[in-house]
Each structure stands twice: as C-alpha cells, then as structure tokens.
N, C-alpha and C positions, 0 to 999 in steps of 0.2 A: 222248672221249665226255663231253660236258657235259650235266649234268642240272639243270633249273631248280628242282626240288624239293630243297631242302637237307636235308629230313628223311629222305630215302631215300638220299642220297649216303653211302656207307660212310666216306669220308674225313671228311666233316663230322660224322657221328655219332661217330666216334672222337675228333675234336677236342673235341666237346662233353663226352663222357664222361671223357676222360683229361686234358684241359687246362682247359677253361673251368669245369667243375664243381669240381674240386679247388681252382682258384685262387679261385673265388667263395666256396667254403666257408672257405678260409684267411682271406680278407678279412673274412668275417662273424665268424669266431671271433676274429680280431684286434680287431674293433670291439666285440664283445659280451663278450669274455673278462673285462675288468675288472669289468663290472657283475655277471656271473654269479659271478666269483670273490669279489667283495664279499658277495654273498648267501650263498654257500657258507661263507665264513669266519665271518660273523656267526651263521649257524645252528649251525655246529660249536662256536663259543664258548659259545652258550647251552646246547647239549646237554652239553658238558663241565662247565660251571658247575652245571647241575642234578644231574649225577651226583656231582660233588664234594660238593655240599651234602647230597644224600641219604646218601652214604657217611659223611660227617662227622656227621650227625645220628644215624645208627645206631650209630656208634662212640662217640658222646658227646663228640666233639671240638668240634663246632659246635652251638650252641643253635639250635633251630628259629626261623625268622623269624616274627613275628606276622603273621597274615593282614591285609593292608591292605584296607580296604573300597574297592571300586571303585564308580564312578558307575554307577547302574543305571537308565537311562532307561526300560527296559521294565518295571521294577518300578513306577515311577510310572504308566505307562500301564496296567499290570495292575490297580493299585489303583483307578484311575479307572474302568476297565471293570467291576470288581467293584461299585463304588458305583453305576454306571449300571444294572447288572443288578439290584441290589437295589431301586433306585428303580422300575425297570420291573416287577419282580415285585410290589411293593406296589401298583402301579397296576393291573396286569393280573389279579392274584389275585381281587379282588372280581368282575370281569367274568366270569372263567372260572367262578367259583363260581356266579354267577347263571345262566350258561348250563347248567352241570351240573344245577342245581336245576330249571330249566325242562325239560331233557331227562328228568330223573327223574320229574317230575310228568306229563309227556306219556306216558312209559312206563307209569306207574302207571294212567293213565286208559285206555290201550290194553289193557294186560294185566289190569287189575283187581286187581293184587296189589302189595304193597310191593316196592321194589327190593332189599330185603335178602335176598330168596330165600325168606322165610318165607311159607307159604300164607296167603292172606287168609281171615279168618273170615267176612266177608260181601262177596261179589263184587258190585260195583255193576252195575246192569242197563244194558246197552248196546243192548238190543233196542228196536225202534220202539214207541212207545206205541200203545195200542188206537186204532182208527179214530175214535172219538168223544171221545177224551180231550182236555181243554182244556190249554193250556200252563200250566205252573206259574207262580205269581205272580212278578213281577220277572224273568221270563226263566228261572227254575229254575236248575238246576246243569248243568254240562257233562256229568256222568255220566248225566243223564236224556235227553240228546239222542240222536237216532237215528244220528248219525255218531260212531263211536268216536274218541276222541282229538281232539275238536273244537278245544280250546284250543291244541293244538300244531300245527294246520294253518294254512297260509297261505291268503289269500283265494282264490287260484286253485285250491288243493287242495279247499277247501270247495265252490266253484262246480262243480268236476268231480263231486262226490258228490251234488249236489242233484237231478240228473235221476233220475226214477223214484220219487221219494219222494212219499207221499200228501200231500194239502193240509194235513192236520192236523200232520204232521211238519214241513212247510215253515213253518207258522205258529209251531210251537214253536221252530224254529231262528231265525226272524225275531225273535221276542220276546227270545230269549237274546242274539242278536247286537246288537239295539238297546239292550238293557240293559247290555251289557258293553263290547264293542269298537267297535260302531257303524261297521263298515266299509261304506262306501257301495256298493262293487262287489258285496258279498255281498247287501246289502239290495235292490239294484236287480235282481239275478238272481232272487231269491226273488219279487219283485214281478212280474217277467216270467213266471215259471212259474205263478203263481197267477192271472194275468189270463185 
C-alpha cells in the first residue's frame, strides 16, 4: 500500500522522529557547540572572578579596584538636552507669561474682580449705557462697553454679539474699536448694522 502523502505514512513519520531529527540535532550541536561553549566559559570566568574579588575585598586580602570612568555618550547628550531645554524655557517663558496676563485681564473684565480671589471693592459696569448716552471720548474703556470681556474676544466673537444691540451701543463699540484695535471686519459689521 503506497501512500503519496509522506506526512501521514507511519514509516516516514517514524524515520523523521527517530532518525532525521536526532541526526540533525547532533550536527547542529556539533557545529554550534564550540561557539556556545566559548560563551559559557567566558561568562563563567567573569562570574568566578567577580566572586573572588568580592570575597577578597570583604576579607581584606584584595584592595578594591578604583572605579574607572567609562565613556558616557548619553551624558553628553543629556547635558545638551538640558541646555536646549533651558534655552527654550527662557524663550517660551515670556510668551507664556504674556498669555497668562492676557487671560487674567480678560477674566478680570468678565468677572469684574481681581484673579486673586479677593472681592472687588468696585465692580465695573458691564451693562449697556442708557439709550441717549454718547460714547466716551477716545473710545472710552473696555469696561464701559456693552459686551463683557470685549478685549479678550476675537473679531468673529465680537461680530456674533453685535446683533440686537441698540444703535447707541453700536456707536460706542465702533468708537472704542476704531481707537484701539481697528479691526476692519468689526467696523464693517457695525456699519452694516447701523445703515
């Protein structure tokens, strides 16, 4: 009974397991043994030398070897990274501080109190001025405007808040915007609403 599939033939499987496998393993060990043996011997010698030195140092027979400084390329890289970080910090710190100051002033204008948490003695008025009130000279101050936190708003945010304001409030915002930031999109939107 001949079978074409050698993987299912019991005789072939027995040959592979009992003859070819052990012969292949023996050849591999014969070729690799010197390399592995060399690795094992050198590792064993290092371990024995370390134990001898440690025991000798503890018994006072051998003086401890001074630590030899090793080349430390990562130390050099670490120092360079530290210096770069310090340079970046000195560059970024003023920018971050300016951003924090701007956010704090915007928060103060919105809440009407200092950011320290202490209650304000005089809260600025954020209500709309009376209908007949004229805009303050040179555009007034941001706290007098009918839009709270005006200085901290982008042009698109200001434009969103313009709708529904009376003409006097729009005139006050226009005077302030023209005197301070002069954003053309805001001025054009106010002009469209007042026409």
